C-alpha positions as semicolon CSV with decimal commas, in nm:
position;residue;x (nm);y (nm);z (nm)
1;X;9,131;13,157;-7,461
2;X;8,915;13,221;-7,148
3;X;8,866;13,493;-6,884
4;X;8,959;13,441;-6,546
5;X;8,859;13,837;-6,393
6;X;8,752;14,167;-6,509
7;X;8,778;14,450;-6,247
8;X;8,647;14,802;-6,319
9;X;9,025;14,872;-6,449
10;X;9,204;14,560;-6,555
11;X;9,140;14,218;-6,691
12;X;9,301;13,886;-6,664
13;X;9,275;13,606;-6,944
14;X;9,392;13,238;-6,924
15;X;9,503;13,046;-7,250
16;X;9,417;12,703;-7,304
17;X;9,597;12,462;-7,347
18;X;9,808;12,128;-7,203
19;X;10,159;12,361;-7,144
20;X;10,282;12,443;-6,802
21;X;10,305;12,786;-6,730
22;X;10,471;12,871;-7,100
23;X;10,267;12,885;-7,404
24;X;10,359;12,636;-7,614
25;X;10,401;12,940;-7,861
26;X;10,449;13,309;-7,806
27;X;10,174;13,553;-7,934
28;X;10,081;13,920;-7,996
29;X;9,760;14,053;-7,739
30;X;9,559;14,340;-7,941
31;X;9,287;14,526;-7,776
32;X;9,045;14,742;-8,020
33;X;9,245;14,693;-8,304
34;X;9,604;14,857;-8,118
35;X;9,861;14,633;-8,042
36;X;9,958;14,590;-7,675
37;X;10,251;14,345;-7,621
38;X;10,366;14,037;-7,671
39;X;10,327;13,760;-7,448
40;X;10,496;13,415;-7,382
41;X;10,268;13,299;-7,078
42;X;9,982;13,115;-7,031
43;X;9,791;13,413;-6,813
44;X;9,785;13,746;-6,904
45;X;9,661;14,085;-6,839
46;X;9,521;14,443;-6,932
47;X;9,521;14,729;-6,689
48;X;9,460;15,088;-6,737
49;X;9,096;15,034;-6,804
50;X;8,822;15,214;-6,791
51;X;8,496;15,095;-6,572
52;X;8,168;15,032;-6,723
53;X;8,310;14,983;-7,067
54;X;8,314;14,709;-7,321
55;X;8,629;14,558;-7,474
56;X;8,745;14,352;-7,784
57;X;9,046;14,106;-7,731
58;X;9,238;13,972;-7,981
59;X;9,560;13,712;-7,964
60;X;9,723;13,656;-8,296
61;X;9,973;13,349;-8,330
62;X;10,136;13,189;-8,619
63;X;9,849;12,939;-8,647
64;X;9,560;13,196;-8,602
65;X;9,383;13,414;-8,430
66;X;9,142;13,408;-8,114
67;X;8,934;13,710;-8,011
68;X;8,664;13,771;-7,740
69;X;8,429;14,098;-7,609
70;X;8,445;14,151;-7,272
71;X;8,290;14,502;-7,055
72;X;8,475;14,584;-6,738
73;X;8,259;14,615;-6,389
74;X;8,135;14,982;-6,286
75;X;8,172;15,216;-6,042
76;X;8,020;15,430;-5,812
77;X;8,330;15,677;-5,820
78;X;8,725;15,690;-5,905
79;X;8,913;15,902;-5,632
80;X;9,297;15,985;-5,667
81;X;9,496;15,920;-5,348
82;X;9,673;16,283;-5,410
83;X;9,331;16,434;-5,358
84;X;9,346;16,303;-5,017
85;X;9,670;16,439;-4,880
86;X;9,879;16,157;-5,004
87;X;10,230;16,287;-5,180
88;X;10,374;15,946;-5,315
89;X;10,733;16,092;-5,260
90;X;10,883;15,776;-5,082
91;X;10,945;15,999;-4,737
92;X;10,643;16,172;-4,638
93;X;10,422;15,964;-4,450
94;X;10,128;15,893;-4,617
95;X;9,921;15,664;-4,418
96;X;9,637;15,877;-4,270
97;X;9,594;16,037;-4,600
98;X;9,569;15,669;-4,761
99;X;9,361;15,552;-4,465
100;X;9,138;15,884;-4,519
101;X;9,083;15,822;-4,861
102;X;8,982;15,442;-4,780
103;X;8,709;15,546;-4,555
104;X;8,569;15,797;-4,755
105;X;8,489;15,596;-5,036
106;X;8,175;15,489;-5,113
107;X;8,038;15,163;-5,200
108;X;8,232;14,978;-5,514
109;X;8,398;15,307;-5,547
110;X;8,775;15,290;-5,609
111;X;9,104;15,429;-5,482
112;X;9,375;15,538;-5,734
113;X;9,738;15,532;-5,696
114;X;9,957;15,724;-5,973
115;X;10,273;15,636;-5,999
116;X;10,504;15,715;-5,695
117;X;10,593;15,575;-5,359
118;X;10,361;15,606;-5,064
119;X;10,542;15,540;-4,725
120;X;10,270;15,378;-4,513
121;X;10,211;15,209;-4,207
122;X;9,912;14,964;-4,211
123;X;9,601;14,967;-4,363
124;X;9,245;14,875;-4,298
125;X;9,019;14,792;-4,566
126;X;8,661;14,764;-4,591
127;X;8,390;14,604;-4,822
128;X;8,287;14,668;-5,163
129;X;8,629;14,872;-5,243
130;X;8,901;14,860;-5,514
131;X;9,234;14,955;-5,457
132;X;9,428;15,027;-5,828
133;X;9,802;15,035;-5,834
134;X;9,921;15,213;-6,132
135;X;10,246;15,105;-6,332
136;X;10,518;15,284;-6,098
137;X;10,289;15,280;-5,819
138;X;10,462;15,167;-5,477
139;X;10,276;15,082;-5,116
140;X;10,625;15,116;-4,885
141;X;10,615;15,005;-4,590
142;X;10,717;15,175;-4,249
143;X;11,002;14,993;-4,143
144;X;10,893;15,185;-3,764
145;X;10,772;14,840;-3,582
146;X;10,576;15,073;-3,341
147;X;10,349;15,176;-3,601
148;X;10,182;14,849;-3,657
149;X;9,927;14,794;-3,359
150;X;9,912;14,470;-3,208
151;X;9,615;14,225;-3,249
152;X;9,503;13,991;-3,033
153;X;9,457;13,662;-3,062
154;X;9,129;13,628;-2,957
155;X;8,894;13,876;-2,799
156;X;8,531;13,765;-2,571
157;X;8,218;13,879;-2,669
158;X;8,144;14,159;-2,403
159;X;7,764;14,004;-2,370
160;X;7,780;13,636;-2,471
161;X;8,205;13,559;-2,361
162;X;8,200;13,405;-2,670
163;X;8,584;13,395;-2,824
164;X;8,643;13,472;-3,162
165;X;8,962;13,459;-3,297
166;X;9,165;13,811;-3,427
167;X;9,487;13,709;-3,511
168;X;9,680;13,373;-3,581
169;X;10,031;13,247;-3,681
170;X;10,130;12,929;-3,775
171;X;9,804;12,765;-3,658
172;X;9,710;12,880;-3,328
173;X;9,508;13,206;-3,228
174;X;9,775;13,420;-3,085
175;X;9,846;13,789;-3,092
176;X;10,012;13,940;-3,385
177;X;10,139;14,247;-3,554
178;X;9,853;14,402;-3,796
179;X;9,925;14,361;-4,178
180;X;10,022;14,622;-4,383
181;X;9,682;14,573;-4,586
182;X;9,437;14,419;-4,366
183;X;9,062;14,320;-4,359
184;X;8,869;14,118;-4,115
185;X;8,491;14,060;-4,151
186;X;8,470;14,221;-4,476
187;X;8,327;14,093;-4,859
188;X;8,407;14,212;-5,231
189;X;8,779;14,362;-5,165
190;X;8,949;14,444;-5,492
191;X;9,383;14,469;-5,514
192;X;9,400;14,520;-5,882
193;X;9,703;14,682;-6,071
194;X;10,085;14,660;-6,194
195;X;10,219;14,797;-5,931
196;X;10,365;14,745;-5,656
197;X;10,323;14,657;-5,250
198;X;10,645;14,622;-5,074
199;X;10,683;14,483;-4,715
200;X;11,026;14,668;-4,668
201;X;11,117;14,425;-4,434
202;X;11,506;14,440;-4,563
203;X;11,511;14,730;-4,442
204;X;11,438;14,699;-4,097
205;X;11,436;14,398;-3,822
206;X;11,163;14,205;-3,933
207;X;11,371;13,980;-4,053
208;X;11,690;14,037;-3,793
209;X;11,532;13,952;-3,467
210;X;11,211;13,822;-3,509
211;X;11,285;13,543;-3,303
212;X;11,288;13,818;-2,990
213;X;10,928;13,981;-3,073
214;X;10,658;13,906;-2,802
215;X;10,443;13,878;-3,107
216;X;10,425;13,741;-3,440
217;X;10,551;13,959;-3,747
218;X;10,261;14,087;-3,988
219;X;10,232;13,982;-4,312
220;X;10,193;14,185;-4,582
221;X;9,816;14,071;-4,625
222;X;9,599;13,949;-4,388
223;X;9,214;13,853;-4,458
224;X;9,022;13,713;-4,197
225;X;8,683;13,570;-4,256
226;X;8,617;13,775;-4,563
227;X;8,416;13,661;-4,849
228;X;8,506;13,780;-5,216
229;X;8,865;13,865;-5,234
230;X;9,039;13,949;-5,522
231;X;9,438;14,041;-5,613
232;X;9,505;14,091;-5,915
233;X;9,856;14,174;-6,179
234;X;10,005;14,303;-5,845
235;X;10,372;14,244;-5,768
236;X;10,373;14,170;-5,360
237;X;10,773;14,156;-5,190
238;X;10,946;14,157;-4,871
239;X;10,715;14,122;-4,632
240;X;10,794;14,089;-4,277
241;X;10,625;13,718;-4,255
242;X;10,429;13,558;-4,486
243;X;10,310;13,744;-4,832
244;X;9,971;13,671;-4,870
245;X;9,753;13,505;-4,516
246;X;9,355;13,487;-4,582
247;X;9,229;13,328;-4,286
248;X;8,873;13,131;-4,285
249;X;8,799;13,307;-4,622
250;X;8,534;13,254;-4,895
251;X;8,596;13,281;-5,259
252;X;8,970;13,423;-5,303
253;X;9,138;13,472;-5,653
254;X;9,462;13,561;-5,637
255;X;9,584;13,607;-6,017
256;X;9,886;13,722;-6,258
257;X;10,088;13,826;-5,894
258;X;10,456;13,834;-5,913
259;X;10,549;13,750;-5,519
260;X;10,900;13,745;-5,443
261;X;11,156;13,777;-5,133
262;X;11,538;13,721;-5,088
263;X;11,606;13,311;-5,051
264;X;11,773;13,362;-4,701
265;X;11,432;13,539;-4,577
266;X;11,311;13,384;-4,274
267;X;10,944;13,255;-4,287
268;X;10,853;13,453;-4,603
269;X;10,587;13,248;-4,773
270;X;10,429;13,378;-5,037
271;X;10,098;13,238;-5,009
272;X;9,933;13,030;-4,700
273;X;9,556;13,006;-4,784
274;X;9,439;12,889;-4,397
275;X;9,106;12,735;-4,361
276;X;8,954;12,884;-4,643
277;X;8,677;12,724;-4,896
278;X;8,701;12,825;-5,292
279;X;9,083;12,969;-5,311
280;X;9,241;13,049;-5,669
281;X;9,570;13,097;-5,779
282;X;9,648;13,123;-6,104
283;X;9,891;13,252;-6,330
284;X;10,137;13,366;-6,035
285;X;10,496;13,351;-5,974
286;X;10,704;13,317;-5,688
287;X;11,064;13,333;-5,583
288;X;11,069;13,356;-5,183
289;X;11,291;13,231;-4,859
290;X;11,049;12,966;-4,753
291;X;10,727;12,752;-4,946
292;X;10,565;12,890;-5,231
293;X;10,214;12,845;-5,147
294;X;10,157;12,659;-4,818
295;X;9,768;12,505;-4,759
296;X;9,655;12,522;-4,383
297;X;9,357;12,474;-4,126
298;X;9,511;12,538;-3,848
299;X;9,691;12,301;-3,569
300;X;9,477;12,083;-3,360
301;X;9,300;12,328;-3,169
302;X;9,180;12,568;-3,408
303;X;9,117;12,263;-3,623
304;X;8,884;12,122;-3,367
305;X;8,711;12,412;-3,229
306;X;8,611;12,496;-3,599
307;X;8,631;12,185;-3,831
308;X;8,733;12,420;-4,100
309;X;8,943;12,222;-4,335
310;X;9,100;12,382;-4,699
311;X;8,892;12,300;-4,933
312;X;8,819;12,335;-5,304
313;X;9,146;12,488;-5,389
314;X;9,293;12,542;-5,752
315;X;9,619;12,641;-5,853
316;X;9,722;12,644;-6,214
317;X;9,986;12,768;-6,442
318;X;10,200;12,855;-6,211
319;X;10,587;12,938;-6,210
320;X;10,803;12,840;-5,872
321;X;11,177;12,974;-5,882
322;X;11,268;12,933;-5,550
323;X;11,134;12,775;-5,208
324;X;11,143;12,525;-4,962
325;X;10,841;12,381;-5,117
326;X;10,664;12,457;-5,471
327;X;10,307;12,380;-5,351
328;X;10,300;12,232;-4,966
329;X;10,022;12,094;-4,743
330;X;10,070;12,143;-4,383
331;X;10,176;12,122;-4,174
332;X;9,942;12,351;-3,964
333;X;9,625;12,135;-4,185
334;X;9,472;12,017;-3,807
335;X;9,142;12,075;-3,963
336;X;9,262;11,863;-4,351
337;X;9,287;11,901;-4,672
338;X;9,022;11,835;-4,941
339;X;8,920;11,865;-5,343
340;X;9,299;12,025;-5,424
341;X;9,405;12,024;-5,782
342;X;9,718;12,187;-5,861
343;X;9,789;12,178;-6,250
344;X;9,982;12,321;-6,531
345;X;10,323;12,420;-6,346
346;X;10,661;12,465;-6,371
347;X;10,938;12,396;-6,055
348;X;11,252;12,518;-6,116
349;X;11,534;12,528;-5,842
350;X;11,269;12,476;-5,552
351;X;11,394;12,217;-5,267
352;X;11,102;12,023;-5,289
353;X;10,816;12,027;-5,541
354;X;10,483;11,855;-5,393
355;X;10,499;11,877;-5,039
356;X;10,300;11,729;-4,749
357;X;10,374;11,759;-4,381
358;X;10,220;11,625;-4,088
359;X;10,308;11,483;-3,752
360;X;10,149;11,312;-3,440
361;X;9,987;11,580;-3,297
362;X;9,787;11,752;-3,595
363;X;9,437;11,560;-3,481
364;X;9,200;11,323;-3,612
365;X;9,030;11,601;-3,796
366;X;9,357;11,623;-3,981
367;X;9,226;11,409;-4,294
368;X;9,381;11,493;-4,618
369;X;9,193;11,351;-4,921
370;X;9,116;11,398;-5,325
371;X;9,472;11,553;-5,444
372;X;9,560;11,573;-5,740
373;X;9,887;11,695;-5,902
374;X;9,889;11,695;-6,275
375;X;10,077;11,821;-6,563
376;X;10,395;11,921;-6,401
377;X;10,762;12,031;-6,488
378;X;11,040;12,010;-6,233
379;X;11,390;12,170;-6,297
380;X;11,679;12,134;-6,018
381;X;11,428;12,081;-5,807
382;X;11,554;11,835;-5,518
383;X;11,319;11,616;-5,383
384;X;11,012;11,610;-5,647
385;X;10,732;11,453;-5,395
386;X;10,778;11,436;-5,063
387;X;10,469;11,329;-4,785
388;X;10,587;11,372;-4,408
389;X;10,401;11,256;-4,148
390;X;10,689;11,263;-3,886
391;X;10,738;11,683;-3,943
392;X;10,952;11,836;-3,660
393;X;10,915;12,158;-3,686
394;X;10,757;12,459;-3,526
395;X;10,612;12,296;-3,191
396;X;10,745;12,224;-2,863
397;X;10,752;11,868;-2,872
398;X;10,908;11,836;-3,221
399;X;11,168;11,661;-3,089
400;X;10,952;11,416;-2,851
401;X;10,955;11,036;-2,840
402;X;10,589;11,072;-2,939
403;X;10,659;11,244;-3,246
404;X;10,983;11,049;-3,386
405;X;10,888;10,693;-3,237
406;X;10,864;10,421;-3,514
407;X;10,696;10,200;-3,279
408;X;10,317;10,150;-3,374
409;X;10,151;10,366;-3,132
410;X;9,792;10,383;-3,036
411;X;9,523;10,623;-3,309
412;X;9,359;10,892;-3,063
413;X;9,241;11,168;-3,088
414;X;9,566;11,380;-3,239
415;X;9,653;11,101;-3,491
416;X;9,624;11,275;-3,773
417;X;9,543;11,035;-4,183
418;X;9,634;11,110;-4,498
419;X;9,372;10,946;-4,761
420;X;9,457;10,907;-5,163
421;X;9,713;11,092;-5,376
422;X;9,767;11,131;-5,725
423;X;10,077;11,223;-5,926
424;X;9,995;11,234;-6,309
425;X;10,221;11,328;-6,608
426;X;10,471;11,487;-6,395
427;X;10,830;11,587;-6,576
428;X;11,117;11,594;-6,336
429;X;11,465;11,644;-6,445
430;X;11,823;11,715;-6,256
431;X;11,669;11,561;-5,963
432;X;11,904;11,520;-5,607
433;X;11,820;11,381;-5,348
434;X;11,542;11,168;-5,426
435;X;11,259;11,086;-5,649
436;X;10,984;11,087;-5,429
437;X;11,001;11,027;-5,004
438;X;10,676;10,897;-4,879
439;X;10,688;10,784;-4,515
440;X;10,332;10,747;-4,345
441;X;10,246;10,659;-3,960
442;X;10,284;10,263;-3,887
443;X;9,937;10,363;-3,647
444;X;9,778;10,506;-4,005
445;X;9,931;10,395;-4,266
446;X;9,817;10,650;-4,593
447;X;9,514;10,503;-4,758
448;X;9,689;10,521;-5,177
449;X;9,949;10,687;-5,365
450;X;9,915;10,661;-5,736
451;X;10,202;10,751;-6,012
452;X;10,094;10,795;-6,373
453;X;10,307;10,900;-6,627
454;X;10,589;11,024;-6,445
455;X;10,944;11,031;-6,527
456;X;11,284;11,136;-6,268
457;X;11,618;11,203;-6,427
458;X;11,905;11,287;-6,191
459;X;12,162;11,516;-6,215
460;X;12,462;11,398;-6,269
461;X;12,648;11,585;-5,998
462;X;12,351;11,549;-5,752
463;X;12,435;11,659;-5,412
464;X;12,336;11,441;-5,132
465;X;12,071;11,632;-4,881
466;X;11,753;11,535;-4,664
467;X;11,451;11,503;-4,833
468;X;11,210;11,569;-4,551
469;X;11,241;11,714;-4,220
470;X;11,225;11,490;-3,938
471;X;11,396;11,352;-3,644
472;X;11,752;11,141;-3,701
473;X;11,649;11,195;-4,105
474;X;11,933;11,055;-4,297
475;X;12,109;11,236;-4,598
476;X;12,009;11,093;-4,972
477;X;12,168;11,114;-5,276
478;X;11,974;10,992;-5,638
479;X;11,736;10,778;-5,453
480;X;11,487;10,649;-5,634
481;X;11,121;10,626;-5,524
482;X;11,096;10,578;-5,150
483;X;10,744;10,440;-4,954
484;X;10,685;10,330;-4,611
485;X;10,371;10,266;-4,456
486;X;10,178;10,329;-4,742
487;X;9,845;10,094;-4,779
488;X;9,801;10,098;-5,152
489;X;10,066;10,233;-5,393
490;X;9,985;10,222;-5,791
491;X;10,281;10,280;-6,028
492;X;10,224;10,276;-6,400
493;X;10,463;10,423;-6,692
494;X;10,680;10,567;-6,446
495;X;11,085;10,578;-6,577
496;X;11,375;10,676;-6,346
497;X;11,693;10,770;-6,536
498;X;12,047;10,812;-6,292
499;X;11,928;10,686;-5,919
500;X;12,151;10,490;-5,724
501;X;12,014;10,186;-5,617
502;X;11,659;10,028;-5,611
503;X;11,418;10,198;-5,832
504;X;11,152;10,092;-5,561
505;X;11,204;10,099;-5,198
506;X;10,866;10,010;-5,012
507;X;10,790;9,872;-4,688
508;X;10,467;9,840;-4,527
509;X;10,226;9,828;-4,797
510;X;9,906;9,586;-4,844
511;X;9,939;9,614;-5,201
512;X;10,185;9,713;-5,456
513;X;10,075;9,751;-5,832
514;X;10,349;9,832;-6,082
515;X;10,468;9,750;-6,449
């Protein structure tokens, strides 16, 4: 057992084992000798703690017990949001009261939300504060679109003339509605507790008429160029668009979250870190209308200007229940992705499991390398592994010949590059469409793909579908390992059961090693 995160009023722990998401056996959690709850997941949390206090946590199982001591962080002051006039009755507008309380907090202060429903517009956070949401506390976003200020995509410094990015959407600097929970150029921000942040988009026009909006929809959480951001324990739901969008941030921790939205809700990605360095997503549960996790680094303009890749990201002990992709890279990865580890996760019912998507036009800085996917269980995932260099969504030229041509085009500043990918210890059952579908560019083949200790079992009643999103995509059903335009392929200790046709379909490669 190890400590993942300690706040003034909460603590998050992780059991160290090889089991994806769920612990090998049930356990009981004790705090200072008092029983707290019975658990079954590898990550668990304690809430309603007191700042600056030492505790002893114990976990007992049939096999024995583990115990460790920890001390919560101190605060300079802890205040109740109701002391500033917030009612929490779900009807009165509490925005001004909450914002006043945030402004009044001293450095390292804590703002407490007791049980209640706090109807609010967008809230701007500042550095070195903690928001604590008690069990039964809900921050409920207003449905009045006029209450969401528009943040410019870029603004020029009035003295130097240099531009800076303030708003973004799908890899471009564009105007956007302010997020419900919003911070720019801040540091050491913490949002904790078993409470809920609800975007309330199901009761607004954010999901019904969004294509007619003059600007990008608000996110639930948006952090721009912040350092040291942690969200722990919260349920986040029903965002107008993406739920969490850290943008050019450093050191982001997202622990033991439950992030949800209806399956048919538009663009409700759960976590989309963009051009960030040092992101941990551990112990989270997802069920959303788009990708569960989509790691990004901007389209070609942002990637070329700032050259800030998504670097040193860790995803571990997470459960993905619904979504287009469980863990996705792209498609806006103009500055690339490096040093990514995804392990001990459980994917259940997503369209794709491990999904990489890019295309011509993302740029020469779109370099993906040192990507490891390990110890993952997938159930009823249509296509467990999809690497797509022909992605045809979200761009004006997506149907152009430049995007879809299978000819070997010249390599230039618009050409992306995918490096080495390792898929190890994957167990995939009830596969429907394809075990893997990997499709590189003829002018820039994927460098290397390694499969090791992987099993794919197809569903007997599998339904056909398109394994990747590309122009002229054909439906497949129970397709084996499909790889095209990959330089080096290694397939070791891989089993398939129930496939229709060849186990391996490989074209345009330099070497293929398999046992």
